[in-house]
Phi, psi and omega in degrees: 000133181259151180267129178286138178283138179300147183297329183293333182267355180286135182284156174272116184268165176301327179295321176296317180297316179295317183291325177294316180298317181294317181296318178297314180298315182295323181290317178296316178294323177296320178296319180294325181294320180295326186262015176235170178218163175074218184296324180296321178294319178295315179299314180293323178297316177297319178301315181298318180291313180295318179300314179296322177293318181292321177294319179296317178297314179297320179298313180291325175297312179295318179299324179286319186272317185221074184291341182288344182285348179273001182244142173276156183304331181288344180280352181279350179089178184275332188271000182215143178270158177303321180297321178296320179294316180298316179300319180293320179291327182279351178075027180287093188290328180297323178282327180291323180287341180271034177093002177281155184290152176285162183297327176297321178295319182295313181298322182287334180268353180287129180259140178260000000 
């Protein structure tokens, strides 16, 4: 059984910052869409749809290329440094062969 960390001690990660920003923009734009008519309403509706798609595409591209940027250093746990985790995810074999942990070891020590 694992002990849940109190909410007050959880760090604000880059993922939280991005999600709060996107939610705020979508809420403000949605409010603006409701209170406008005509061409402005159509333009804002297109913006909200395109903006959400662009953010989703950017998110998945970053997640695919550099997944480690979405975590704060405190989320890597005590037994591994952020650099070791990044090296394991990037498949840097020269550093792994020099005594660095394998990716399976890194993933098992990563705390959520």
